[in-house]
C-alpha positions in Angstrom: 11.5 -15.7 19.3 12.4 -13.2 22.0 10.1 -10.8 23.8 6.8 -10.9 21.8 4.8 -9.1 24.5 2.7 -6.3 23.1 3.1 -3.1 25.1 1.4 -0.7 22.7 0.8 2.8 24.2 -0.2 5.9 22.3 2.0 9.0 22.2 0.8 12.5 22.9 -0.3 13.4 19.4 -1.0 16.9 18.2 -4.5 17.6 16.9 -5.5 15.4 14.0 -7.1 16.3 10.8 -10.8 16.7 10.9 -12.4 13.3 10.5 -14.6 14.6 7.6 -11.6 15.6 5.6 -9.5 12.9 3.8 -6.0 12.6 5.1 -4.7 11.8 1.6 -6.2 12.8 -1.7 -4.8 11.4 -4.9 -6.1 12.6 -8.3 -5.1 11.4 -11.8 -1.7 10.2 -10.6 0.6 9.1 -13.5 4.0 7.5 -13.3 5.8 6.5 -16.5 9.4 5.2 -16.6 11.1 6.2 -19.9 12.8 3.5 -22.0 16.0 4.9 -23.3 18.4 3.4 -25.8 21.4 4.3 -27.9 24.5 6.5 -27.2 22.3 9.6 -26.6 19.9 7.7 -24.4 16.9 8.7 -26.5 13.5 7.9 -25.1 11.8 5.3 -27.4 8.9 4.4 -25.1 7.7 4.2 -21.6 6.7 1.7 -18.9 3.2 3.0 -17.9 3.4 1.8 -14.3 0.6 4.0 -12.9 -1.9 5.6 -15.2 -4.5 8.1 -13.9 -5.2 6.7 -10.4 -7.4 8.5 -8.0 -8.6 7.7 -4.5 -9.0 9.2 -1.0 -7.7 7.9 2.3 -9.5 8.9 5.5 -8.0 9.5 8.9 -7.7 6.4 11.0 -8.5 4.2 7.9 -6.7 1.3 6.3 -6.9 1.2 2.5 -5.8 -2.1 1.0 -4.2 -2.1 -2.5 -4.2 -5.5 -4.2 -3.4 -6.9 -7.6 -1.0 -9.2 -9.5 2.7 -8.6 -9.4 3.7 -5.8 -11.7 0.3 -4.0 -11.6 1.9 -0.8 -10.2 1.0 -1.1 -6.5 4.4 -0.4 -5.1 5.2 2.3 -7.6 2.0 4.0 -6.7 2.9 4.1 -3.0 6.5 5.2 -3.6 5.3 8.0 -5.9 2.9 9.3 -3.3 5.8 9.5 -0.8 7.9 11.0 -3.6 10.5 8.3 -3.3 10.1 8.4 -7.1 8.9 11.6 -8.8 5.5 11.6 -10.5 5.0 12.1 -14.2 1.8 14.0 -13.6 -1.2 14.2 -11.3 -1.9 15.7 -7.9 -1.6 14.4 -4.3 -2.6 16.3 -1.2 -1.7 15.2 2.4 -3.5 17.0 5.1 -4.4 19.6 2.5 -0.8 20.2 1.4 0.2 19.6 -2.2 2.9 16.9 -2.0 4.1 17.3 -5.6 4.5 21.1 -5.3 6.4 20.9 -2.1 10.1 22.0 -2.0 12.8 19.8 -0.6 12.6 21.4 2.8 8.8 21.3 2.9 8.8 17.6 1.9 11.3 16.8 4.6 8.9 18.3 7.2 6.0 16.4 5.6 7.8 13.1 5.9 7.6 13.4 9.6 3.9 12.5 9.1 4.4 9.9 6.4 6.5 6.8 6.9 7.0 3.4 5.2 7.4 -0.2 6.3 9.3 -2.0 3.5 8.7 -5.5 2.1 12.1 -7.1 2.8 13.0 -6.9 6.5 16.5 -8.1 5.6 17.3 -5.4 2.9 15.6 -2.5 4.6 17.9 -2.3 7.7 21.5 -1.1 7.4 23.6 -4.1 8.5 26.3 -1.8 9.9 24.0 0.0 12.3 22.8 -1.1 15.7 19.1 -1.1 16.6 19.5 2.1 18.5 21.1 3.8 15.5 18.4 2.5 13.1 15.4 3.4 15.2 16.9 6.6 16.5 18.1 8.1 13.2 14.7 9.8 12.4 14.8 11.4 15.8 18.3 12.8 15.1 17.6 13.9 11.5 14.5 15.9 12.6 16.2 17.3 15.7 13.7 15.7 18.1 16.0 13.9 20.5 19.7 13.2 21.0 21.9 11.4 23.5 20.2 9.9 26.5 16.8 11.3 25.5 17.0 9.5 22.2 18.1 6.3 23.8 15.1 6.4 26.1 12.7 7.1 23.2 14.2 4.1 21.3 13.6 1.9 24.3 10.0 3.0 24.4 9.5 2.4 20.7 11.0 -1.1 21.0 8.6 -1.9 23.8 5.7 -0.7 21.7 6.5 -3.3 19.0 7.2 -6.1 21.5 11.0 -6.0 21.7 13.2 -5.7 24.8 15.5 -2.7 25.5 18.5 -5.1 25.7 18.4 -5.3 21.9 19.6 -1.7 21.6 23.2 -2.6 20.8 22.5 -5.6 18.5 22.8 -5.6 14.7 20.2 -6.7 12.2 21.9 -10.0 11.4 21.2 -11.1 15.0 17.4 -11.1 14.6 14.8 -13.2 12.9 12.7 -11.9 10.0 9.8 -11.1 12.3 12.0 -9.2 14.7 13.5 -7.3 11.9 10.1 -6.2 10.7 9.3 -5.1 14.2 12.4 -2.9 14.2 11.3 -1.4 10.8 7.9 -0.7 12.3 9.6 0.9 15.4 11.6 3.1 13.0 8.4 4.1 11.2 6.7 5.0 14.5 9.6 7.1 15.8 8.2 10.4 14.5 4.5 9.8 15.5 3.3 9.7 11.9 -0.3 10.1 10.6 0.2 7.7 7.7 2.2 4.5 7.3 2.6 2.9 3.9 3.0 -0.8 4.4 4.5 -2.5 1.3 3.9 -6.2 1.6 4.8 -6.1 5.3 4.5 -9.8 6.0 5.1 -11.5 2.6 8.7 -12.3 3.5 7.8 -13.9 6.9 6.9 -17.4 8.0 3.1 -17.9 8.3 3.3 -18.2 12.1 5.2 -14.9 12.3 2.8 -13.2 9.9 -0.1 -13.5 12.3 2.0 -11.9 15.1 3.0 -9.0 12.9 -0.5 -8.5 11.6 -1.9 -8.4 15.1 0.8 -5.9 16.1 -0.1 -3.7 13.1 -3.8 -3.7 14.3 -2.9 -2.9 17.9 -0.6 0.0 16.9 -3.2 1.4 14.5 -5.7 1.7 17.3 -3.2 3.1 19.8 -1.6 5.6 17.5 -4.8 6.4 15.5 -2.8 5.7 12.3 -3.9 5.5 8.7 -2.4 2.6 6.6 -2.0 2.3 2.9 -1.6 -1.5 2.8 0.0 -2.9 -0.4 -0.3 -6.7 -0.7 -1.0 -9.5 -3.1 -2.3 -11.6 -0.2 -6.1 -11.1 -0.2 -6.6 -12.8 3.2 -4.2 -10.2 4.8 -6.1 -7.3 3.1 -9.5 -8.6 4.2 -8.2 -9.0 7.8 -6.8 -5.5 8.0 -8.3 -3.1 5.5 -11.5 -1.0 5.9 -11.6 -0.5 2.1 -9.9 -2.3 -0.7 -8.8 -1.1 -4.1 -8.0 -3.6 -6.9 -5.4 -2.6 -9.4 -4.8 -4.0 -12.9 -2.0 -2.9 -15.2 -1.6 0.6 -13.6 -5.3 1.4 -13.1 -7.8 0.9 -10.3 -10.5 -1.6 -11.5 -12.7 -1.5 -8.4 -12.7 0.0 -4.9 -15.2 -0.7 -2.1 -15.5 -1.4 1.6 -13.6 -4.6 2.1 -16.6 -6.7 3.2 -18.6 -5.5 0.2 -15.8 -6.2 -2.2 -15.1 -9.7 -0.9 -18.8 -10.7 -0.7 -20.1 -8.9 -3.8 -17.2 -8.3 -6.3 -18.4 -6.5 -9.4 -15.4 -6.3 -11.8 -14.6 -9.5 -13.7 -11.0 -9.2 -12.6 -11.9 -8.9 -8.9 -14.2 -11.9 -9.3 -11.4 -14.0 -10.8 -8.9 -12.9 -8.0 -11.3 -13.9 -5.3 -12.3 -17.2 -6.9 -8.6 -18.2 -6.6 -8.5 -17.9 -2.8 -8.0 -21.3 -1.2 -10.8 -22.5 1.0 -10.6 -24.5 4.2 -13.9 -26.1 3.2 -13.5 -27.4 -0.4 -17.2 -28.3 -0.6 -18.2 -24.6 0.0 -15.8 -23.2 -2.6 -17.3 -21.7 -5.7 -16.1 -22.3 -9.2 -12.7 -20.9 -9.9 -12.6 -18.4 -12.8 -9.6 -19.2 -15.0 -8.2 -16.2 -16.9 -6.7 -16.9 -20.4 -3.4 -15.5 -21.6 -0.8 -13.4 -19.8 -0.9 -10.0 -18.3 -0.2 -7.5 -21.1 3.0 -5.4 -21.0 2.7 -2.0 -19.4 5.0 -0.7 -22.2 2.2 -1.1 -24.7 -1.1 -1.8 -22.9 -4.1 -2.8 -25.0 -6.6 -0.2 -26.2 -10.0 0.1 -24.5 -10.3 -1.7 -21.2 -6.9 -3.1 -20.3 -8.4 -6.3 -19.0 -10.4 -7.1 -22.1 -7.8 -9.6 -23.6 -8.3 -11.9 -20.6 -11.9 -11.0 -19.6 -14.4 -13.9 -20.0 -17.3 -11.4 -20.6 -15.6 -8.8 -22.8 -17.6 -7.4 -25.7 -16.9 -5.0 -28.6 -17.0 -1.8 -26.6 -14.4 -3.2 -24.2 -11.9 -3.4 -27.0 -12.4 0.2 -28.2 -13.2 2.4 -25.3 -11.7 2.8 -21.9 -14.4 2.3 -19.2 -15.3 5.1 -16.9 -15.7 4.7 -13.2 -19.3 4.0 -12.1 -20.6 4.2 -8.6 -22.7 1.1 -7.9 -23.6 2.2 -4.4 -22.0 4.5 -1.8 -18.3 3.8 -1.5 -18.4 1.1 -4.2 -17.0 2.1 -7.5 -16.0 0.0 -10.5 -14.5 0.8 -13.9 -16.3 -1.7 -16.2 -18.6 -1.3 -19.3 -20.9 -3.9 -17.8 -22.1 -1.3 -15.3 -22.1 1.8 -17.5 -25.7 2.8 -18.0 -24.8 4.3 -21.4 -23.1 1.1 -22.6 -25.0 -1.3 -24.9 -24.2 -4.6 -23.1 -24.9 -7.7 -25.3 -27.5 -10.0 -23.8 -26.6 -13.6 -23.0 
């Protein structure tokens, strides 16, 4: 692989949001996709991809979002950025209401919110050179043109470990890891505050994954970024995230500091996920928790707790009532009847 040197330097940022104020606030976010049929395209149901999700993301923080495929992680991220429109709920970025913003207001806000996509092969236009791909945000927002834009693109390539000689090359001339670096350079072009990383290394070889993960860490420190890291790889999330949220069927089951969540998981679903992580020392691995059945459909989720059909410790209340979020300790919250002080949990 060419030019993997890291030359990460921080740009001259404007004043950041006060550290005590969350950079991103999401409250009761809902995204349903209608199911339409017939000649008149009448709605006969909906895919409940995201259902009343709430969380905060602090400045200079990485929040990991994990869960099985189809649990709503990517839809949640795309809805926050308004790549898809929400069904209901609120989201505030640096105090500004994202879902009430007009098209022009949203265009300005997107200077501060960028995304690194999962597939480094599909996310880059094959008909554009690296200079055009990375420089396009600069042109769209009127920041730099001509020679100035070219110099800025060269600087960005250096910050992600690529040489300026790549300016005139096309995406097909690069490896997967290099393409992901180009995508990251494009995301950094506008000096954002928040980058949404949607499975940023899942399509890469294991050896390249480590390089990209280290680069993400270096850039976060240099640029004082916040990441919303979407991944199904628990090892990646534990390595990068300050806090981790576990999603199941459109809802957050548990959220905590990463070290607390990985060492003391509370929700039965979190416990099952962590028990499936392969261990380099088989003798030290705990007993794996095997879940029965398949993930229910988001078109018709089960009543009560959505996890109860597969939960090994479910009891009657789980089948009837949706659990409320309970704070076990500061920054550690779980939605499970086992921890509800008002729930009658059966003994044994």
